[in-house]
C-alpha positions in Angstrom: 0.2 -0.2 -0.2 1.7 3.4 -1.1 1.9 6.1 1.4 -1.2 8.2 -0.1 -3.6 4.7 0.0 -2.6 4.9 3.7 -3.2 8.3 4.5 -6.8 7.8 2.7 -7.0 5.2 5.3 -6.5 6.6 8.4 -8.6 9.3 7.7 -11.8 6.9 7.1 -10.6 5.4 10.3 -10.7 8.4 12.4 -13.8 10.2 10.4 -15.6 7.2 12.0 -14.6 7.1 15.2 -16.0 11.0 15.6 -19.1 9.5 13.4 -19.4 6.9 15.7 -18.8 9.2 18.8 -15.6 7.2 20.6 -13.7 10.6 19.9 -14.1 14.5 19.5 -12.7 17.5 19.0 -10.4 17.3 21.5 -8.7 14.4 20.0 -8.3 17.2 17.3 -6.5 19.8 19.0 -3.9 17.2 20.4 -3.0 16.4 17.1 -2.5 20.0 16.3 -0.1 20.2 19.2 2.6 17.4 17.4 5.1 18.8 15.2 8.4 17.9 13.7 10.3 19.2 17.2 8.1 16.7 19.0 6.3 13.9 16.2 5.8 11.1 19.2 3.2 14.0 21.1 0.0 12.0 20.4 1.5 8.2 21.1 3.3 9.7 24.4 -0.2 11.5 25.8 -2.2 8.4 24.3 -0.1 5.9 26.1 -0.2 8.1 29.1 -4.1 7.9 29.0 -3.5 4.2 28.4 -1.5 3.6 31.8 -3.4 6.0 33.7 -6.8 4.1 32.7 -5.7 0.6 33.7 -4.4 2.0 36.9 -7.9 4.2 37.8 -9.7 0.7 36.4 -7.8 -1.5 38.8 -8.5 0.9 41.7 -11.9 1.5 40.6 -12.7 -2.2 40.4 -11.0 -2.5 44.4 -12.5 0.3 45.9 -16.2 -1.4 44.7 -15.2 -4.6 46.2 -14.8 -3.4 49.5 -17.4 -4.4 52.4 -18.1 -0.6 52.8 -17.6 1.3 49.5 -16.2 4.7 50.4 -18.7 6.4 47.6 -16.3 9.7 47.8 -13.2 7.9 46.9 -14.7 6.2 43.9 -16.3 9.3 43.0 -12.5 11.1 42.4 -11.0 8.2 41.1 -14.1 8.5 38.3 -13.9 11.8 38.3 -9.8 11.5 37.6 -11.0 9.1 34.6 -13.7 11.2 33.3 -10.8 14.1 33.0 -8.2 12.0 31.2 -11.0 11.2 28.8 -12.1 14.3 28.2 -8.6 15.5 27.5 -7.5 13.2 24.8 -11.5 13.2 23.2 -12.2 9.8 24.4 -16.2 11.0 24.1 -17.7 7.8 25.3 -15.5 7.3 28.4 -16.4 10.4 29.1 -20.0 10.2 28.9 -19.9 7.0 30.4 -17.9 8.4 33.6 -20.7 11.4 33.5 -23.5 8.6 34.7 -21.4 6.8 36.8 -20.3 9.9 38.9 -24.6 10.5 39.4 -24.6 6.8 41.1 -21.9 7.6 43.4 -23.8 10.8 44.2 -26.7 8.7 44.9 -24.2 5.7 46.7 -26.4 3.4 44.5 -23.4 0.2 44.7 -25.6 -2.0 42.0 -25.8 1.0 39.5 -21.8 1.8 40.1 -21.2 -1.8 39.4 -22.9 -1.5 36.5 -21.5 1.7 35.6 -18.3 0.2 36.1 -18.7 -2.6 33.3 -19.7 0.4 31.4 -16.8 2.6 31.2 -14.6 -0.3 30.7 -16.7 -1.7 28.0 -16.0 1.9 26.2 -12.4 2.6 27.4 -11.9 -0.7 25.9 -13.1 -0.2 22.5 -11.8 3.0 22.7 -8.4 1.8 23.2 -8.5 -0.5 20.9 -9.4 1.7 18.1 -6.7 4.4 19.1 -4.0 1.6 19.0 -5.4 0.8 15.3 -5.3 4.2 14.3 -1.4 4.9 16.0 -0.3 1.9 14.1 -1.7 3.2 11.0 0.4 6.3 11.8 3.7 4.6 12.3 3.6 2.9 9.0 2.5 5.9 7.8 5.4 7.9 8.8 7.7 4.5 7.8 6.8 4.9 4.2 7.8 8.4 4.2 4.4 10.0 4.6 3.3 12.5 7.2 0.2 12.4 9.1 -2.8 14.4 7.8 -3.9 17.5 9.5 -7.9 17.0 9.9 -10.5 19.6 10.7 -14.4 19.0 12.1 -15.9 19.6 9.2 -17.7 16.3 8.8 
């Protein structure tokens, strides 16, 4: 596959991620911060998001398994996850966290556990999609191309 085809595939893939609600405009803003001085910026930020997310999900699971659930602690973890999701444009994860926080306020343990499963599902789907996108970007760069810039025009 030539660079032009890979770039078109990248554009189609990212456009689909926006249309399906996995990403929002914040992701494009991240991409605009990447330049020749910091060509790995998006990769690094997304990798940090993955690392933080795995830790937060583990902490949330542990907190919700306790005999006496500390809803303030659970809410703090969810709030942190919502913020990191919003910062990279992971719209589905952010929205699932908003619902989760409402159940933390109500101290509804069953709903919180269901929300945790929903948040995990949203996270793993967007993680898989972002990993695919980043692999495609690496292939484009390795073939001598550059990552297309996108505007929210679709």
